[in-house]
C-alpha positions as CSV (number, residue, x, y, z in Angstrom):
1,M,87.0,43.7,2.7
2,N,85.4,43.6,5.9
3,S,83.2,46.8,4.5
4,L,82.3,44.9,1.1
5,K,81.2,41.6,3.5
6,F,79.2,43.4,5.5
7,R,77.6,45.2,3.1
8,R,76.6,41.8,1.0
9,T,75.2,40.0,4.0
10,A,73.0,43.0,4.7
11,I,71.7,42.6,1.1
12,A,71.2,39.0,1.5
13,A,69.2,39.5,5.6
14,A,67.5,42.3,3.6
15,A,66.4,40.0,0.9
16,A,65.7,37.2,3.3
17,A,63.0,39.8,5.1
18,V,62.0,40.7,1.9
19,L,61.0,37.4,0.3
20,P,58.1,36.2,2.9
21,F,56.3,39.0,2.7
22,S,56.4,38.8,-1.0
23,L,55.2,35.1,-1.4
24,A,53.0,36.2,1.6
25,A,51.4,39.1,-0.9
26,C,51.5,36.6,-4.0
27,S,49.8,34.1,-1.7
28,D,46.9,36.7,-0.7
29,S,46.8,37.8,-4.5
30,G,45.6,34.3,-5.1
31,E,43.4,33.6,-2.6
32,T,41.7,37.3,-3.5
33,K,41.0,35.9,-7.1
34,A,39.7,32.7,-5.5
35,A,37.6,33.8,-3.5
36,P,35.2,35.2,-6.6
37,A,35.3,32.3,-8.4
38,A,33.5,30.1,-5.2
39,A,31.4,33.1,-4.9
40,G,30.6,32.8,-8.2
41,D,29.9,29.1,-7.9
42,E,27.7,29.8,-4.7
43,A,25.7,32.4,-6.6
44,K,25.0,29.8,-9.8
45,T,23.8,26.7,-6.9
46,G,21.4,30.0,-5.9
47,E,20.4,30.6,-9.1
48,S,19.6,27.1,-10.1
49,S,17.5,25.9,-7.1
50,P,14.6,28.0,-7.7
51,M,14.2,26.6,-11.2
52,D,14.3,22.7,-9.7
53,D,11.7,23.4,-6.8
54,S,9.7,25.4,-9.8
55,M,10.0,21.8,-11.8
56,T,9.4,19.5,-9.0
57,G,6.1,21.6,-7.3
58,D,2.9,20.6,-6.8
59,G,1.2,23.4,-8.6
60,P,-1.7,22.6,-11.6
61,F,-0.3,20.9,-15.2
62,G,-2.0,20.5,-18.6
63,A,-2.5,22.0,-21.8
64,A,-6.0,23.3,-20.6
65,C,-4.4,25.2,-17.4
66,A,-3.7,28.0,-19.8
67,G,-6.9,29.0,-20.6
68,V,-7.7,29.9,-16.8
69,P,-8.1,33.3,-16.1
70,K,-4.5,35.0,-15.0
71,E,-6.5,36.7,-12.4
72,G,-10.1,37.2,-10.1
73,A,-12.0,34.8,-8.7
74,G,-11.3,32.6,-11.6
75,S,-7.8,31.9,-11.6
76,F,-6.1,29.6,-10.0
77,D,-5.3,32.1,-6.9
78,G,-9.2,32.6,-7.1
79,M,-10.2,29.1,-6.5
80,A,-7.9,28.4,-4.1
81,K,-9.8,30.4,-1.9
82,D,-13.4,29.4,-2.4
83,P,-15.2,26.2,-1.5
84,V,-15.2,23.7,-4.7
85,A,-18.4,24.1,-5.9
86,T,-18.2,27.9,-5.9
87,A,-14.6,28.0,-7.2
88,A,-16.3,26.0,-10.1
89,S,-18.6,28.7,-11.0
90,N,-15.9,31.2,-11.6
91,N,-14.3,28.9,-14.2
92,P,-15.8,29.5,-17.7
93,A,-14.6,26.0,-18.8
94,L,-17.1,24.4,-16.3
95,S,-20.3,26.0,-16.6
96,T,-22.0,23.0,-17.7
97,L,-20.7,21.0,-14.6
98,V,-21.7,24.2,-12.6
99,A,-25.4,24.1,-14.2
100,A,-25.7,20.3,-13.2
101,V,-24.2,20.6,-9.9
102,K,-27.4,23.1,-9.2
103,Q,-29.7,20.7,-10.9
104,A,-29.0,18.1,-8.9
105,G,-29.0,20.2,-5.9
106,L,-25.6,19.6,-4.6
107,V,-24.2,22.7,-4.4
108,D,-23.8,22.9,-0.6
109,T,-23.2,19.2,-0.3
110,L,-20.0,19.8,-2.4
111,N,-19.0,23.2,-0.8
112,N,-19.2,21.3,2.9
113,A,-17.4,18.2,2.1
114,K,-13.5,18.0,3.6
115,D,-10.6,16.9,1.9
116,I,-12.4,15.7,-1.6
117,T,-11.2,15.4,-5.2
118,V,-13.2,16.4,-8.1
119,F,-12.9,15.0,-11.9
120,A,-14.2,18.1,-13.5
121,P,-15.5,17.6,-17.1
122,T,-15.6,20.5,-18.8
123,N,-18.1,22.3,-21.5
124,D,-16.6,20.5,-23.9
125,A,-16.9,16.8,-21.9
126,F,-20.2,17.1,-21.7
127,A,-20.7,18.4,-25.6
128,K,-19.7,14.9,-26.8
129,I,-22.8,13.7,-25.1
130,P,-25.6,13.8,-27.8
131,K,-27.9,17.0,-26.6
132,A,-31.1,14.7,-26.6
133,D,-29.6,12.0,-23.4
134,L,-28.0,15.2,-22.3
135,D,-31.1,16.9,-21.7
136,K,-32.9,13.8,-20.5
137,V,-30.2,13.1,-17.7
138,L,-30.5,16.8,-16.8
139,A,-34.0,16.0,-15.9
140,D,-33.4,13.1,-13.6
141,K,-32.0,14.2,-10.2
142,A,-31.7,10.9,-9.5
143,T,-29.4,9.7,-12.9
144,L,-27.7,13.0,-12.4
145,T,-26.9,12.7,-9.1
146,K,-25.7,9.1,-9.0
147,I,-23.2,10.6,-12.3
148,L,-22.0,14.0,-10.8
149,T,-21.1,11.6,-6.9
150,Y,-19.0,9.5,-9.1
151,H,-16.7,12.3,-9.9
152,V,-16.2,13.1,-6.4
153,V,-13.4,10.9,-4.3
154,G,-13.8,11.6,-0.4
155,Q,-10.0,12.6,-0.1
156,K,-7.4,14.5,-1.4
157,L,-5.5,12.8,-4.5
158,T,-1.9,14.0,-5.1
159,P,-0.5,13.5,-9.1
160,K,1.7,10.5,-7.7
161,Q,-1.7,8.9,-6.2
162,L,-3.1,8.8,-9.8
163,E,-0.1,7.0,-11.4
164,N,-2.1,4.0,-10.5
165,G,-4.9,4.0,-8.5
166,S,-8.1,2.7,-7.7
167,F,-10.6,5.2,-5.5
168,E,-14.0,4.5,-4.0
169,T,-16.3,7.6,-5.1
170,L,-19.1,9.4,-3.1
171,Q,-21.3,7.5,-5.4
172,K,-19.8,4.2,-4.1
173,G,-18.6,2.9,-7.6
174,M,-14.5,2.7,-8.1
175,V,-12.9,5.2,-10.9
176,N,-9.3,3.8,-11.9
177,T,-6.7,6.2,-12.8
178,A,-3.2,5.9,-14.8
179,G,-0.4,8.0,-16.1
180,S,2.7,9.9,-15.0
181,G,4.1,13.4,-15.0
182,V,1.7,15.6,-16.4
183,S,-0.4,12.9,-18.7
184,Y,-3.2,11.0,-16.6
185,K,-6.3,9.3,-17.7
186,V,-9.6,8.3,-15.9
187,N,-11.1,4.9,-16.3
188,D,-8.9,4.8,-19.3
189,T,-11.6,7.1,-21.1
190,S,-11.2,10.1,-20.1
191,N,-7.8,12.5,-20.1
192,V,-6.9,14.8,-17.3
193,V,-6.6,18.2,-19.5
194,C,-5.5,20.6,-16.4
195,G,-4.5,18.9,-13.3
196,N,-4.2,19.7,-9.3
197,V,-6.0,22.5,-9.2
198,K,-6.6,23.5,-5.8
199,T,-9.6,25.0,-3.9
200,A,-10.7,25.5,-0.5
201,N,-11.8,22.2,0.5
202,A,-10.6,19.8,-2.6
203,N,-8.0,19.1,-5.5
204,V,-9.4,19.2,-8.9
205,Y,-8.5,17.5,-11.9
206,I,-10.3,19.0,-15.1
207,V,-11.3,16.0,-17.3
208,D,-12.3,15.9,-21.3
209,T,-14.7,13.2,-21.0
210,V,-17.8,12.4,-18.4
211,L,-17.4,9.9,-16.6
212,M,-20.3,6.8,-16.2
213,P,-20.7,5.1,-13.3
214,Q,-19.6,1.4,-13.1
């Protein structure tokens, strides 16, 4: 009888000793399973961050940006290394503007300026002007200089500043801007078709209509 009682006591003691280890093992197993889930959540969070950063970045925007060369001097990276007049000369869509800048003798003025914004009309923007009128302007250096310097603001403008802005130009006239997101207008007539293009000394907003001094 005493032997049977002893055995029962021993079994109970053994069970009591084993049970905590069993629970601990279950607990450890649960923690091990939970760890990968937490790691997965962190991985998902890490993956989403770069996407959010790119969406809120300050890179070029606009439909016409697709026409900018992907590499070389005329690419966004290439233009960022050169002063604005030189950078524009490497962009095929701005060849008429570059010719006008040279005709007016403004290459050095623009290249040597610091922290400016240039509203750069495309070739198509100049093509909207009747050829006879455009030829007349190109032949009149004083008038051409007034028009071109009206496209230049003496500070680097961010897209945020264009949302509802009014800025003095190098010509001393004022340009007005409005818009949001990736859609902006200048003087209610000219659309920004590729904006926030960086050069070594300027922010460039490529526009679809030549601005006339007001």
